[in-house]
N, C-alpha and C positions, 0 to 999 in steps of 0.2 A: 504495499500500500504506500509506503513512503517513496519508494521508487517511481511510483505512478504519480504522485504529488509533484515531486522534483521535476520528473519529465515534462508534466503539464505546465509548471512554473516556467521552465526554460523554455518551451515551446512559445508561451505567451510573451516573454521577454524578446525572444528573436523575432517574433511577428511585429512587436512593437517598434524595435530597432529597424526592420525592414521597412515599415510604413515610413518611419522619419526619413530615411535614407530616399524612398520613393519620393516623398513630398519635397525634399531638397532638390532632387533630380528635376522634378516638374519646375520648381521656382527657376532653377539655372537653365532649364530648356526655355523658358519664357524670356530670360534675360538674353540668351543666345538669339533668339528670334529678333529681339530689338536690336541687337548688334549687327544682325544681317541687314536690317533697314540702313544702319549707318554704312556697312559695307556697299549697298546699293547706291547711296548717295554720294559717298566720298571715296569709293575704292578701298583699298586697304584689306585687312583680313580679320576674322575672327579666330582667336587662339583658344583651344579648349583641349586639355591634356588628360582627360579622363571622364568616367562615367558620371560622377556627381561632383565635378570639379567646377568652380566659378569660371565662367568665360572671361576673357578679355578682348579687347579691341586694339589695333594698331592701324593708323591711317593718316591722312595728310588733309589738313583744312587750310585752303587759301594758301598752299605751298609750305606750310608748317607742319613738321611731323607731331603727331601727338599719339596717346594712348589712352585708353580708358580701362579701369579696373574696378573690382568691388572689393572693398575691405570691411573688416567688421572689428568691433570693440566690445569686449565684456565688461558691463558695469555691475554694480552690486544687484541692481534690479533686473537688468534685461541685457540683450546683445543688441548692439547699434550697427546698422550697415552704413556704409559710405560709399559714394561715388567718387573715385579718385581719377582727375584728368591731370595728365602730364605732358608738358608742350615744352620745346625748345625755347631758349630764351637767350639774350646776349645783353643783359643789363650791365650797367658800370656799377650798381650798388646792389647789396643784398638787403632784402626787408621782408617783413611779413604783414599780413593784413588778417586779423583774427576777429571772429565774431564775438561780441560780449556774451550772447546767449550760450555759444558754445564754450566759453572760459567759464561760465556758471560761478561756482563757488572758488575756482582756482584763483589765488591772489598772485599778481605780479609783485615782484620785489620792488622796494623803492627805486632801485637803480633803473630797473626796466621801465617803471612808470616814467621816469624822467626822459627816457628814450622813445616814448609812445605819444601819439596824438590821437584824439577821438575824431572819427570821420562818420559821415552819413548819419547825421543827427544822433550822434552817440551811440550808434549801433555797432559799429567795428572799432578796433584799434589798429593804427598803423604804427609799426615798431621797426626801427632800423638800429644797426650796431653803432651809428653815430648821429646824434640829433643835427648836426650840419647837414647830413645826407638828406634829412626829411625837409629841410627849409629849401633845397634845391628841386624839390619836386613840385609838379604842377597838380596841387592837391584837388581844386575843381574837377580837373580832367579825371583823375583817379577815382573821385567819388562818382562821377557818371558812369565809369567803367564797373565800378562795385555795384551800383544799381543794376547794371545789366545782369549781373551775376547772382544777385541776391535771391534767396538765402543760401550762405555757405558757411562752413566751419571756419576755414582758414585758406589762405593763398600763402605758399612759400616761394619768394623770388631769389633765385640765386643768379650766378653770373652766366650759367649755360642751361639751367632747367628752371621751370615753374612747375608747381604742385598745387591743385586746387582739390580739397576735399569738401563734399556736400553731404550732410546727414540725411539719411533716407527713411521715411516711415513706411512707404511701400515701394520697395526696390524695383519691382516689375514695372511700375508706372513710371518711376523716376529714371529708368533706364531707356526709354522710348526716345526716338528722335526729336520729337518736339520739346522734350525736357531737356535734352542734352545740348541743343543747338544754340541757346542763349549762354552757356557756359563756354562752349567753343568760341563764339563770337567775343565774349567778353575776355578771354584768354588771349585770342588774337590781337584785341585791341590794347590789352595790357602789355603784350610783347612790345607793340609799337610805341607804346608810350614810354616804356623804360629803356628802349634800346637805343 
């Protein structure tokens, strides 16, 4: 009798795990379909290395190489998904634009606060390694570009790459072409503004 109970429990656990993997695969298949729309629109290719693996996309937008991937972060309460857009850059300075909502309760050190300014009606923080670098930027132009890409968690701008991450409540809807185009357009304009 004990063996039958153990066998039934193991079978139920196996079926639950199988169902979770199947649901994950369905979600990633839907994202794959969305990335195929990007492939139709911009060329490039969808990269998927396994059965229930998150797809990635690599292509070119207005002559600029970019890639899109799905990342996740485990918090105390939930797992958050992010859409990550990576694009080439040739910026003379490195800086970060962070959403105050994304920062949440994380406090910036006093030194970092001195090297940051609030933009877009106090919704984002613009931070650079040197405050003098911020004063040389065209802030109103950057605010217009930020409005194009809003909402996003953060954008890191380095000398050769830019990375944007946007938190996603519904990863399937947020990976559709109509949702991704404003991010690509904003990243493209950001590259032009800082180049």
